[in-house]
Every structure is written in structure tokens, then in C-alpha cells.
TORSEMI-634707 format. One record per residue (C-alpha): residue number from 1; residue in one letter; x, y, z. Coordinates in Angstrom, 1 decimal, always signed. Example, Ala and Ser with C-alpha at 12.3 -4.5 7.8 and 13.67 -1.06 7.14 Angstrom:
<rs>
R  seq  type    east   north      up
R    1     a   +12.3    -4.5    +7.8
R    2     s   +13.7    -1.1    +7.1
</rs>
This chain:
<rs>
R  seq  type    east   north      up
R    1     x   +35.1   +68.5   +51.4
R    2     x   +32.9   +66.2   +49.3
R    3     x   +34.8   +64.2   +46.7
R    4     x   +34.4   +61.1   +44.5
R    5     x   +36.9   +58.2   +44.7
R    6     x   +37.2   +54.8   +43.0
R    7     x   +35.5   +53.4   +46.2
R    8     x   +32.7   +55.8   +46.3
R    9     x   +32.0   +59.2   +47.9
R   10     x   +34.1   +60.6   +50.7
R   11     x   +32.8   +63.3   +53.2
R   12     x   +36.0   +64.8   +54.6
R   13     x   +35.8   +66.9   +57.7
R   14     x   +39.4   +68.2   +58.1
R   15     x   +40.7   +71.6   +59.3
R   16     x   +37.2   +73.2   +59.7
R   17     x   +34.4   +73.2   +62.2
R   18     x   +31.7   +70.6   +61.5
R   19     x   +28.9   +73.1   +61.0
R   20     x   +30.8   +75.0   +58.3
R   21     x   +32.0   +72.0   +56.5
R   22     x   +28.6   +70.2   +56.5
R   23     x   +26.8   +73.3   +55.4
R   24     x   +29.0   +73.5   +52.3
R   25     x   +28.6   +69.8   +51.5
R   26     x   +24.8   +70.0   +52.0
R   27     x   +24.6   +72.9   +49.6
R   28     x   +26.4   +70.9   +47.0
R   29     x   +24.2   +67.9   +47.5
R   30     x   +21.1   +70.1   +47.2
R   31     x   +22.1   +71.4   +43.8
R   32     x   +21.6   +67.9   +42.3
R   33     x   +19.5   +66.0   +44.8
R   34     x   +19.2   +62.8   +42.7
R   35     x   +22.7   +62.7   +41.4
R   36     x   +24.3   +60.9   +44.4
R   37     x   +21.3   +58.6   +45.1
R   38     x   +22.3   +55.0   +45.6
R   39     x   +26.0   +55.9   +46.0
R   40     x   +28.3   +54.3   +48.6
R   41     x   +30.1   +56.7   +51.0
R   42     x   +32.4   +57.0   +53.9
R   43     x   +33.0   +59.9   +56.3
R   44     x   +36.4   +61.0   +57.6
R   45     x   +36.5   +63.1   +60.8
R   46     x   +40.0   +64.4   +61.3
R   47     x   +39.7   +67.9   +62.7
R   48     x   +37.5   +67.1   +65.7
R   49     x   +35.3   +64.4   +67.2
R   50     x   +31.7   +65.2   +66.4
R   51     x   +29.1   +65.1   +69.2
R   52     x   +25.9   +63.1   +69.0
R   53     x   +23.9   +66.0   +67.7
R   54     x   +26.4   +66.7   +64.9
R   55     x   +26.6   +63.0   +63.9
R   56     x   +22.8   +62.7   +63.9
R   57     x   +22.6   +65.8   +61.7
R   58     x   +25.1   +64.3   +59.2
R   59     x   +23.3   +60.9   +59.1
R   60     x   +19.9   +62.5   +58.5
R   61     x   +21.3   +64.7   +55.7
R   62     x   +23.0   +61.7   +54.0
R   63     x   +19.9   +59.6   +54.2
R   64     x   +17.8   +62.4   +52.7
R   65     x   +19.8   +62.1   +49.4
R   66     x   +19.7   +58.3   +49.3
R   67     x   +23.4   +57.8   +50.0
R   68     x   +24.5   +54.5   +51.6
R   69     x   +27.0   +55.4   +54.4
R   70     x   +29.4   +52.4   +54.8
R   71     x   +31.1   +53.8   +57.9
R   72     x   +33.2   +56.5   +59.4
R   73     x   +36.8   +57.1   +60.1
R   74     x   +37.9   +59.2   +63.1
R   75     x   +39.8   +59.4   +66.3
R   76     x   +39.3   +56.6   +68.8
R   77     x   +36.7   +58.5   +70.9
R   78     x   +34.3   +58.6   +67.9
R   79     x   +34.0   +54.8   +68.1
R   80     x   +31.6   +55.0   +71.1
R   81     x   +29.5   +57.7   +69.4
R   82     x   +29.3   +55.6   +66.2
R   83     x   +28.2   +52.5   +68.2
R   84     x   +25.4   +54.5   +69.9
R   85     x   +24.0   +55.3   +66.5
R   86     x   +24.6   +52.0   +64.8
R   87     x   +27.2   +53.3   +62.5
R   88     x   +30.3   +51.2   +61.5
R   89     x   +33.5   +52.6   +62.9
R   90     x   +36.3   +52.1   +60.3
R   91     x   +39.3   +53.2   +62.4
R   92     x   +41.7   +56.1   +62.5
R   93     x   +41.6   +58.5   +59.6
R   94     x   +43.8   +57.4   +56.7
R   95     x   +46.7   +59.7   +57.1
R   96     x   +47.9   +59.7   +53.4
R   97     x   +44.4   +60.7   +52.3
R   98     x   +44.1   +63.6   +54.8
R   99     x   +47.6   +64.8   +54.1
R  100     x   +47.1   +64.8   +50.4
R  101     x   +44.5   +67.6   +50.7
R  102     x   +47.1   +69.9   +52.2
R  103     x   +49.7   +69.0   +49.6
R  104     x   +47.2   +69.5   +46.7
R  105     x   +46.0   +72.8   +48.0
R  106     x   +49.6   +73.9   +48.4
R  107     x   +50.4   +72.8   +44.9
R  108     x   +47.4   +74.7   +43.5
R  109     x   +48.4   +77.8   +45.5
R  110     x   +52.0   +77.6   +44.2
R  111     x   +50.8   +77.1   +40.6
R  112     x   +48.4   +80.0   +40.8
R  113     x   +51.1   +82.3   +42.0
R  114     x   +53.0   +81.7   +38.7
R  115     x   +50.0   +82.1   +36.4
R  116     x   +48.8   +85.2   +34.6
R  117     x   +45.4   +86.7   +35.5
R  118     x   +44.0   +85.2   +32.4
R  119     x   +45.2   +81.7   +33.2
R  120     x   +44.0   +81.9   +36.8
R  121     x   +40.4   +82.4   +35.5
R  122     x   +40.6   +78.7   +34.4
R  123     x   +41.2   +77.4   +37.9
R  124     x   +38.0   +75.6   +39.0
R  125     x   +36.3   +77.6   +41.7
R  126     x   +33.0   +75.8   +42.6
R  127     x   +31.8   +78.3   +45.2
R  128     x   +32.7   +81.3   +43.0
R  129     x   +31.1   +79.8   +40.0
R  130     x   +27.8   +79.1   +41.8
R  131     x   +27.7   +82.7   +43.1
R  132     x   +28.5   +84.1   +39.6
R  133     x   +25.8   +82.0   +37.9
R  134     x   +23.2   +83.1   +40.5
R  135     x   +24.0   +86.7   +40.0
R  136     x   +23.8   +86.4   +36.2
R  137     x   +20.4   +84.7   +36.4
R  138     x   +19.2   +87.4   +38.7
R  139     x   +20.1   +90.0   +36.1
R  140     x   +18.4   +88.0   +33.4
R  141     x   +21.7   +87.1   +31.7
R  142     x   +23.0   +83.7   +30.4
R  143     x   +24.4   +81.5   +33.2
R  144     x   +27.9   +81.5   +31.7
R  145     x   +29.5   +84.4   +29.9
R  146     x   +30.7   +83.6   +26.4
R  147     x   +34.4   +84.1   +25.8
R  148     x   +35.2   +87.2   +23.7
R  149     x   +38.3   +87.0   +21.5
R  150     x   +39.9   +90.2   +20.1
R  151     x   +40.1   +90.6   +16.4
R  152     x   +43.2   +89.4   +14.6
R  153     x   +45.3   +92.2   +13.3
R  154     x   +45.6   +92.2    +9.5
R  155     x   +49.0   +91.4    +8.0
R  156     x   +51.1   +94.4    +7.0
R  157     x   +51.4   +94.7    +3.2
R  158     x   +54.9   +94.7    +1.7
R  159     x   +56.5   +94.8    +5.1
R  160     x   +60.3   +94.8    +4.9
R  161     x   +62.1   +91.8    +6.2
R  162     x   +63.6   +93.8    +9.1
R  163     x   +60.2   +95.3   +10.2
R  164     x   +58.9   +94.3   +13.7
R  165     x   +55.2   +93.3   +13.4
R  166     x   +52.8   +94.0   +16.2
R  167     x   +51.7   +90.8   +18.0
R  168     x   +48.3   +89.3   +17.0
R  169     x   +45.6   +88.6   +19.5
R  170     x   +45.8   +85.3   +21.3
R  171     x   +43.6   +82.6   +19.7
R  172     x   +42.6   +79.2   +21.0
R  173     x   +45.2   +76.6   +20.2
R  174     x   +46.0   +73.0   +21.0
R  175     x   +48.2   +71.9   +23.8
R  176     x   +49.9   +68.5   +23.1
R  177     x   +51.4   +66.6   +26.0
R  178     x   +53.2   +63.2   +25.7
R  179     x   +53.6   +61.1   +28.8
R  180     x   +51.8   +60.2   +32.0
R  181     x   +50.2   +63.1   +33.9
R  182     x   +50.6   +62.2   +37.6
R  183     x   +48.7   +63.3   +40.7
R  184     x   +49.1   +66.9   +41.5
R  185     x   +50.0   +67.9   +38.0
R  186     x   +47.7   +70.2   +36.0
R  187     x   +47.3   +71.2   +32.3
R  188     x   +45.3   +74.3   +31.4
R  189     x   +44.7   +75.6   +27.9
R  190     x   +42.8   +78.2   +26.0
R  191     x   +41.7   +75.7   +23.4
R  192     x   +42.1   +71.9   +23.2
R  193     x   +44.2   +69.6   +25.2
R  194     x   +45.6   +66.4   +23.7
R  195     x   +47.4   +63.9   +26.1
R  196     x   +49.2   +60.9   +24.7
R  197     x   +49.5   +58.9   +27.8
R  198     x   +47.5   +58.3   +31.0
R  199     x   +46.0   +60.9   +33.4
R  200     x   +46.3   +59.5   +36.9
R  201     x   +44.0   +60.2   +39.9
R  202     x   +44.8   +63.7   +41.3
R  203     x   +45.8   +65.1   +37.9
R  204     x   +43.7   +67.8   +36.3
R  205     x   +43.0   +68.9   +32.8
R  206     x   +41.2   +72.2   +32.2
R  207     x   +40.5   +73.4   +28.6
R  208     x   +38.1   +75.9   +27.0
R  209     x   +37.7   +73.4   +24.2
R  210     x   +37.8   +69.6   +23.9
R  211     x   +40.0   +67.2   +25.9
R  212     x   +41.4   +64.1   +24.2
R  213     x   +43.3   +61.4   +26.1
R  214     x   +45.0   +58.6   +24.2
R  215     x   +45.3   +56.5   +27.3
R  216     x   +43.4   +56.1   +30.6
R  217     x   +41.7   +59.1   +32.1
R  218     x   +41.4   +58.6   +35.9
R  219     x   +41.9   +62.2   +37.0
R  220     x   +39.7   +65.3   +36.7
R  221     x   +38.8   +66.8   +33.3
R  222     x   +37.0   +70.1   +32.7
R  223     x   +36.2   +70.7   +29.0
R  224     x   +34.4   +73.9   +27.8
R  225     x   +35.7   +75.7   +30.8
R  226     x   +34.5   +79.1   +29.6
R  227     x   +30.9   +77.8   +29.0
R  228     x   +31.1   +75.9   +25.7
R  229     x   +28.4   +73.2   +26.1
R  230     x   +29.5   +71.6   +22.8
R  231     x   +32.9   +70.6   +24.2
R  232     x   +33.6   +66.9   +24.6
R  233     x   +36.0   +64.7   +26.6
R  234     x   +37.5   +61.7   +24.7
R  235     x   +39.6   +58.8   +26.2
R  236     x   +40.6   +55.3   +25.3
R  237     x   +39.6   +54.4   +28.8
R  238     x   +37.3   +56.9   +30.5
R  239     x   +37.1   +56.4   +34.3
R  240     x   +37.6   +59.9   +35.7
R  241     x   +37.4   +61.0   +39.3
R  242     x   +35.3   +63.9   +38.1
R  243     x   +34.1   +65.3   +34.8
R  244     x   +33.0   +68.8   +34.0
R  245     x   +31.7   +70.1   +30.7
R  246     x   +30.8   +73.8   +30.8
R  247     x   +28.6   +74.1   +34.0
R  248     x   +27.7   +70.4   +34.2
R  249     x   +29.5   +68.2   +36.8
R  250     x   +29.6   +64.4   +37.1
R  251     x   +31.5   +62.5   +39.8
R  252     x   +32.7   +58.8   +39.8
R  253     x   +30.6   +56.6   +42.0
R  254     x   +33.1   +53.7   +41.9
R  255     x   +30.8   +51.3   +40.0
R  256     x   +31.3   +52.3   +36.4
R  257     x   +33.8   +50.5   +34.1
R  258     x   +35.0   +51.7   +30.8
R  259     x   +34.4   +49.6   +27.7
R  260     x   +36.8   +50.8   +25.0
R  261     x   +37.2   +54.3   +23.6
R  262     x   +34.4   +56.6   +24.9
R  263     x   +33.3   +60.2   +24.7
R  264     x   +31.6   +62.4   +27.3
R  265     x   +29.3   +65.2   +26.2
R  266     x   +26.3   +67.2   +27.4
R  267     x   +22.9   +65.6   +26.6
R  268     x   +20.0   +67.7   +27.9
R  269     x   +21.2   +69.1   +31.2
R  270     x   +23.6   +66.4   +32.3
R  271     x   +26.8   +64.7   +31.2
R  272     x   +26.4   +61.5   +29.1
R  273     x   +29.0   +58.9   +28.2
R  274     x   +28.8   +56.8   +25.0
R  275     x   +31.1   +54.5   +23.0
R  276     x   +33.1   +56.7   +20.6
R  277     x   +31.8   +54.9   +17.5
R  278     x   +28.2   +55.5   +18.5
R  279     x   +28.5   +59.2   +19.5
R  280     x   +29.2   +60.5   +16.1
R  281     x   +32.9   +61.3   +16.7
</rs>
């Protein structure tokens, strides 16, 4: 797993064979080869101790993308391997960090079991999204399918008070949440999300429209989840772990600091962040 944290990038090898895990991470790095350049990183080996060849493969791959590896965590035997290749050994894997992956995956699985099929479509699925985009491009279609909303049924004229009206088609609406959103919690909405409070690391916001946080946004935010590149993310303090707008992704490298109310939006083919007053609302 490749993830951004407040201290930089983490390469986490846990619960999977090295070759499989590294192949997936390398694919993600290759998608935007310059995005992670200059970033600080650590590696966590929890499932198994990598051999010399595996470690050399990883070091070469990280260097290719200009990432500065500060050191590696792992079982005690990895210390000798790290020393042979002039890599700083940082000690045993941080147990809370590793354990949190299992808890978060379990939480996502439990939440998904309670969601409707329509709501499940908003769950971020990076591998699935990449495959879907590739298939669409091969067919000459747009990378992201536009949402199609059914027509609203017209009101029944002179309907008696006791009449039962047929339900209208579901339209995009605004979800209002007051209070702190803590790690492991998720808000998903067909429309816009407004949070009056903070969004902590590990919390997720997924909306097909805009996301507005009247507080500090430190978690993950995905606006325009059905492909709306005009969607924006607003926050009084914008320091997210990860930002997604439509198909664009930006991860925190641990160096950026918020400077008052800001807005994130797509400029060209990447996510830009600007002071709210200068971004035209």
C-alpha cells in the first residue's frame, strides 16, 4: 500500500508477497512519474523480511521517481540487510499503523454491506477506476461516464389530499453534518457535502458535487466523484491526507501548510489549491 501521511509517503508491505505489493505500488507511481519527485518516504515491511534482491529492486524503483527514502521499518533481521545496502533501519514496524489498515478495511467492508448498490458505486476503487478508464479510452469514449439522472415526474393536477403520489426521481442534494468527523468515519452523498467541524486523518468525504468544510480538513476528500471536473473542495484549513476531484488525485507530501480559507480545483490536468478570495469563490 502506498499512502501519504503528514510525515511524507509510506510504502507499506503488509499481508501480501513483496512482488505483488511492489508491482501495484510501481504501477501507481508510473501513472504520474513526476508527482512524487522530491518527497520524503519510509518503508514498512511487516509481512515478511525482504531479501537482498527484493530490497535492491525497491530502492532502484524509488530512486527512479526521485523519492528520498529516509529509512525502513521491519523485523530485526532486516537490519543487517539494510546495513549492507546503506539504508537506515528505523526499528520494528509501528504496530498501531499496521493494525489500523486492518481496522479501516474491516470498517469499509462493514459499511459497504449496509449500502445500496447505488451508494456502493461511490466507494473509491483505484484499481477498478484505472481499468474502467482504460477500457473507455480503448472504445473511444470519455474517460469518465457522466451521471444520468431520471426525469422528475410532473405534479398531479388537482390531486385530492388523500391521494398517494408516486415518488419523484432522486436528485442531487446537500448533506449537512455538524461536528468532528473522526478517523474511520465516512460521509457519502449524491450532491454536495457541508461539514461544520473538523475532518480528522482517516476520515473520508465522497461527494458527486462540491465539498465544504468549515473547519480543518485533514482526512481524504473526493469531490466530483462521478466525473464532475468543475467540483471544488473548500476548507478553512486545507491540509488533507489525499484530495480527489473527478479523476485527478493529489496526496499530501507533509511539507505544505494551509494559509487561511482555501479552495482546491482542477487546473489543466492537475489539482491546484488557492486562497479562497483569489479563486473566484
